[in-house]
Biotite code that builds the C-alpha atoms (Angstrom):
import biotite.structure as struc

atoms = struc.array([
    struc.Atom([-1.482, -21.569, 6.959], chain_id="A", res_id=1, res_name="PHE", atom_name="CA", element="C"),
    struc.Atom([-4.887, -20.291, 6.687], chain_id="A", res_id=2, res_name="ASP", atom_name="CA", element="C"),
    struc.Atom([-4.177, -19.024, 2.932], chain_id="A", res_id=3, res_name="ILE", atom_name="CA", element="C"),
    struc.Atom([-3.262, -22.898, 2.418], chain_id="A", res_id=4, res_name="ALA", atom_name="CA", element="C"),
    struc.Atom([-6.624, -24.161, 3.971], chain_id="A", res_id=5, res_name="LEU", atom_name="CA", element="C"),
    struc.Atom([-8.758, -21.658, 1.991], chain_id="A", res_id=6, res_name="LYS", atom_name="CA", element="C"),
    struc.Atom([-7.108, -22.612, -1.298], chain_id="A", res_id=7, res_name="MET", atom_name="CA", element="C"),
    struc.Atom([-7.576, -26.530, -0.348], chain_id="A", res_id=8, res_name="SER", atom_name="CA", element="C"),
    struc.Atom([-11.301, -25.883, 0.213], chain_id="A", res_id=9, res_name="TYR", atom_name="CA", element="C"),
    struc.Atom([-12.268, -23.275, -2.488], chain_id="A", res_id=10, res_name="GLU", atom_name="CA", element="C"),
    struc.Atom([-9.737, -24.052, -5.440], chain_id="A", res_id=11, res_name="GLY", atom_name="CA", element="C"),
    struc.Atom([-7.100, -22.211, -6.421], chain_id="A", res_id=12, res_name="ILE", atom_name="CA", element="C"),
    struc.Atom([-8.668, -20.023, -9.243], chain_id="A", res_id=13, res_name="GLU", atom_name="CA", element="C"),
    struc.Atom([-12.187, -19.757, -7.007], chain_id="A", res_id=14, res_name="GLU", atom_name="CA", element="C"),
    struc.Atom([-9.724, -18.252, -4.228], chain_id="A", res_id=15, res_name="TYR", atom_name="CA", element="C"),
    struc.Atom([-7.352, -16.221, -6.714], chain_id="A", res_id=16, res_name="PHE", atom_name="CA", element="C"),
    struc.Atom([-10.606, -14.606, -8.184], chain_id="A", res_id=17, res_name="SER", atom_name="CA", element="C"),
    struc.Atom([-11.115, -12.185, -5.066], chain_id="A", res_id=18, res_name="HIS", atom_name="CA", element="C"),
    struc.Atom([-8.836, -8.984, -5.473], chain_id="A", res_id=19, res_name="ASP", atom_name="CA", element="C"),
    struc.Atom([-8.432, -8.589, -1.593], chain_id="A", res_id=20, res_name="TRP", atom_name="CA", element="C"),
    struc.Atom([-6.807, -12.104, -1.600], chain_id="A", res_id=21, res_name="GLN", atom_name="CA", element="C"),
    struc.Atom([-4.163, -11.580, -4.022], chain_id="A", res_id=22, res_name="GLN", atom_name="CA", element="C"),
    struc.Atom([-3.447, -8.849, -2.136], chain_id="A", res_id=23, res_name="LEU", atom_name="CA", element="C"),
    struc.Atom([-3.822, -11.175, 1.526], chain_id="A", res_id=24, res_name="TYR", atom_name="CA", element="C"),
    struc.Atom([-1.326, -13.631, -0.274], chain_id="A", res_id=25, res_name="VAL", atom_name="CA", element="C"),
    struc.Atom([1.368, -10.439, -1.309], chain_id="A", res_id=26, res_name="ILE", atom_name="CA", element="C"),
    struc.Atom([1.465, -9.417, 1.671], chain_id="A", res_id=27, res_name="VAL", atom_name="CA", element="C"),
    struc.Atom([2.485, -13.036, 3.512], chain_id="A", res_id=28, res_name="VAL", atom_name="CA", element="C"),
    struc.Atom([4.926, -13.504, 0.829], chain_id="A", res_id=29, res_name="ILE", atom_name="CA", element="C"),
    struc.Atom([6.596, -10.449, 1.147], chain_id="A", res_id=30, res_name="LEU", atom_name="CA", element="C"),
    struc.Atom([6.794, -10.767, 5.013], chain_id="A", res_id=31, res_name="CYS", atom_name="CA", element="C"),
    struc.Atom([8.034, -14.467, 4.844], chain_id="A", res_id=32, res_name="GLY", atom_name="CA", element="C"),
    struc.Atom([10.478, -12.968, 2.187], chain_id="A", res_id=33, res_name="VAL", atom_name="CA", element="C"),
    struc.Atom([11.751, -10.442, 4.568], chain_id="A", res_id=34, res_name="ASP", atom_name="CA", element="C"),
    struc.Atom([11.536, -12.878, 7.513], chain_id="A", res_id=35, res_name="LEU", atom_name="CA", element="C"),
    struc.Atom([13.745, -15.324, 5.891], chain_id="A", res_id=36, res_name="MET", atom_name="CA", element="C"),
    struc.Atom([16.300, -12.734, 4.843], chain_id="A", res_id=37, res_name="PHE", atom_name="CA", element="C"),
    struc.Atom([16.472, -10.609, 7.994], chain_id="A", res_id=38, res_name="ASN", atom_name="CA", element="C"),
    struc.Atom([15.524, -12.562, 10.631], chain_id="A", res_id=39, res_name="LYS", atom_name="CA", element="C"),
    struc.Atom([12.440, -10.259, 11.639], chain_id="A", res_id=40, res_name="CYS", atom_name="CA", element="C"),
    struc.Atom([10.011, -8.485, 9.974], chain_id="A", res_id=41, res_name="THR", atom_name="CA", element="C"),
    struc.Atom([12.137, -5.228, 9.406], chain_id="A", res_id=42, res_name="LEU", atom_name="CA", element="C"),
    struc.Atom([11.139, -3.448, 6.004], chain_id="A", res_id=43, res_name="TYR", atom_name="CA", element="C"),
    struc.Atom([7.096, -4.996, 6.227], chain_id="A", res_id=44, res_name="THR", atom_name="CA", element="C"),
    struc.Atom([6.432, -3.974, 9.571], chain_id="A", res_id=45, res_name="ASN", atom_name="CA", element="C"),
    struc.Atom([4.143, -1.157, 7.950], chain_id="A", res_id=46, res_name="PRO", atom_name="CA", element="C"),
    struc.Atom([2.276, -3.757, 6.367], chain_id="A", res_id=47, res_name="LEU", atom_name="CA", element="C"),
    struc.Atom([1.021, -5.434, 9.137], chain_id="A", res_id=48, res_name="ARG", atom_name="CA", element="C"),
    struc.Atom([-2.613, -3.740, 9.449], chain_id="A", res_id=49, res_name="PRO", atom_name="CA", element="C"),
    struc.Atom([-3.258, -4.450, 5.808], chain_id="A", res_id=50, res_name="VAL", atom_name="CA", element="C"),
    struc.Atom([-3.329, -8.445, 6.917], chain_id="A", res_id=51, res_name="VAL", atom_name="CA", element="C"),
    struc.Atom([-5.897, -7.709, 9.825], chain_id="A", res_id=52, res_name="GLY", atom_name="CA", element="C"),
    struc.Atom([-7.687, -5.538, 7.548], chain_id="A", res_id=53, res_name="VAL", atom_name="CA", element="C"),
    struc.Atom([-8.192, -7.755, 4.641], chain_id="A", res_id=54, res_name="LEU", atom_name="CA", element="C"),
    struc.Atom([-9.031, -10.184, 7.476], chain_id="A", res_id=55, res_name="ARG", atom_name="CA", element="C"),
    struc.Atom([-11.797, -8.307, 8.384], chain_id="A", res_id=56, res_name="ALA", atom_name="CA", element="C"),
    struc.Atom([-15.555, -8.374, 6.718], chain_id="A", res_id=57, res_name="ARG", atom_name="CA", element="C"),
    struc.Atom([-15.775, -4.547, 6.927], chain_id="A", res_id=58, res_name="LYS", atom_name="CA", element="C"),
    struc.Atom([-12.074, -4.161, 5.836], chain_id="A", res_id=59, res_name="GLY", atom_name="CA", element="C"),
    struc.Atom([-12.690, -6.409, 2.834], chain_id="A", res_id=60, res_name="ARG", atom_name="CA", element="C"),
    struc.Atom([-15.795, -3.972, 1.736], chain_id="A", res_id=61, res_name="ARG", atom_name="CA", element="C"),
    struc.Atom([-13.555, -0.995, 2.365], chain_id="A", res_id=62, res_name="PHE", atom_name="CA", element="C"),
    struc.Atom([-10.998, -2.101, -0.174], chain_id="A", res_id=63, res_name="PHE", atom_name="CA", element="C"),
    struc.Atom([-13.764, -3.044, -2.442], chain_id="A", res_id=64, res_name="GLU", atom_name="CA", element="C"),
    struc.Atom([-15.237, 0.190, -2.421], chain_id="A", res_id=65, res_name="VAL", atom_name="CA", element="C"),
    struc.Atom([-11.639, 2.077, -2.593], chain_id="A", res_id=66, res_name="LEU", atom_name="CA", element="C"),
    struc.Atom([-10.691, -0.073, -5.345], chain_id="A", res_id=67, res_name="LYS", atom_name="CA", element="C"),
    struc.Atom([-13.932, 0.942, -7.212], chain_id="A", res_id=68, res_name="LYS", atom_name="CA", element="C"),
    struc.Atom([-13.427, 4.756, -6.504], chain_id="A", res_id=69, res_name="MET", atom_name="CA", element="C"),
    struc.Atom([-9.849, 5.224, -7.664], chain_id="A", res_id=70, res_name="MET", atom_name="CA", element="C"),
    struc.Atom([-10.776, 5.568, -11.470], chain_id="A", res_id=71, res_name="PRO", atom_name="CA", element="C"),
    struc.Atom([-12.297, 8.282, -10.583], chain_id="A", res_id=72, res_name="GLY", atom_name="CA", element="C"),
    struc.Atom([-10.084, 10.125, -7.834], chain_id="A", res_id=73, res_name="MET", atom_name="CA", element="C"),
    struc.Atom([-7.590, 9.623, -10.025], chain_id="A", res_id=74, res_name="THR", atom_name="CA", element="C"),
    struc.Atom([-8.400, 12.642, -12.217], chain_id="A", res_id=75, res_name="HIS", atom_name="CA", element="C"),
    struc.Atom([-8.420, 15.131, -9.558], chain_id="A", res_id=76, res_name="SER", atom_name="CA", element="C"),
    struc.Atom([-5.499, 13.635, -7.589], chain_id="A", res_id=77, res_name="LEU", atom_name="CA", element="C"),
    struc.Atom([-3.175, 13.385, -10.313], chain_id="A", res_id=78, res_name="VAL", atom_name="CA", element="C"),
    struc.Atom([-3.376, 17.194, -11.444], chain_id="A", res_id=79, res_name="PRO", atom_name="CA", element="C"),
    struc.Atom([-3.302, 17.792, -7.317], chain_id="A", res_id=80, res_name="LEU", atom_name="CA", element="C"),
    struc.Atom([0.273, 15.724, -6.905], chain_id="A", res_id=81, res_name="LEU", atom_name="CA", element="C"),
    struc.Atom([1.690, 17.757, -9.907], chain_id="A", res_id=82, res_name="PHE", atom_name="CA", element="C"),
    struc.Atom([0.890, 21.122, -8.519], chain_id="A", res_id=83, res_name="PHE", atom_name="CA", element="C"),
    struc.Atom([2.539, 19.649, -5.214], chain_id="A", res_id=84, res_name="ILE", atom_name="CA", element="C"),
    struc.Atom([5.204, 18.879, -7.108], chain_id="A", res_id=85, res_name="VAL", atom_name="CA", element="C"),
    struc.Atom([5.503, 22.026, -9.327], chain_id="A", res_id=86, res_name="ILE", atom_name="CA", element="C"),
    struc.Atom([5.402, 23.945, -5.530], chain_id="A", res_id=87, res_name="VAL", atom_name="CA", element="C"),
    struc.Atom([7.835, 22.344, -3.522], chain_id="A", res_id=88, res_name="MET", atom_name="CA", element="C"),
    struc.Atom([10.223, 22.718, -6.916], chain_id="A", res_id=89, res_name="VAL", atom_name="CA", element="C"),
    struc.Atom([9.784, 26.319, -7.174], chain_id="A", res_id=90, res_name="ALA", atom_name="CA", element="C"),
    struc.Atom([9.930, 26.813, -3.213], chain_id="A", res_id=91, res_name="SER", atom_name="CA", element="C"),
    struc.Atom([13.417, 24.947, -3.114], chain_id="A", res_id=92, res_name="ALA", atom_name="CA", element="C"),
    struc.Atom([14.712, 27.291, -5.735], chain_id="A", res_id=93, res_name="LEU", atom_name="CA", element="C"),
    struc.Atom([13.602, 30.204, -4.276], chain_id="A", res_id=94, res_name="ILE", atom_name="CA", element="C"),
    struc.Atom([14.028, 29.872, -1.112], chain_id="A", res_id=95, res_name="PHE", atom_name="CA", element="C"),
    struc.Atom([17.770, 27.551, -0.923], chain_id="A", res_id=96, res_name="ASP", atom_name="CA", element="C"),
    struc.Atom([19.943, 30.195, -0.301], chain_id="A", res_id=97, res_name="ASN", atom_name="CA", element="C"),
    struc.Atom([17.344, 32.221, 2.666], chain_id="A", res_id=98, res_name="THR", atom_name="CA", element="C"),
    struc.Atom([17.823, 28.290, 4.539], chain_id="A", res_id=99, res_name="ILE", atom_name="CA", element="C"),
    struc.Atom([21.609, 28.783, 4.486], chain_id="A", res_id=100, res_name="GLN", atom_name="CA", element="C"),
    struc.Atom([21.509, 32.513, 5.322], chain_id="A", res_id=101, res_name="GLU", atom_name="CA", element="C"),
    struc.Atom([19.318, 31.570, 8.426], chain_id="A", res_id=102, res_name="LEU", atom_name="CA", element="C"),
    struc.Atom([21.289, 28.745, 9.312], chain_id="A", res_id=103, res_name="ALA", atom_name="CA", element="C"),
    struc.Atom([24.665, 30.216, 9.516], chain_id="A", res_id=104, res_name="SER", atom_name="CA", element="C"),
])
């Protein structure tokens, strides 16, 4: 209801010019679809805090700062994630037999 009210006085183009409002609409739509099909918000329960964070001014500021930081963070996080995946695969290959022997 608050989305429709805000769209009516801001206008659709102005409303969707803010990135956090686009995310807010997506989360609300996902919750609505989940509610229609499952009769409860079974799959979208983890998204509930997102609505509260986006409605608070500090939450919106955090979202904007995070959005600006993401390009710089990807340069360091992508290699780290790749390293973690390599270690996981190597550990599974090396220690798989050991775990099965200990379980017996």
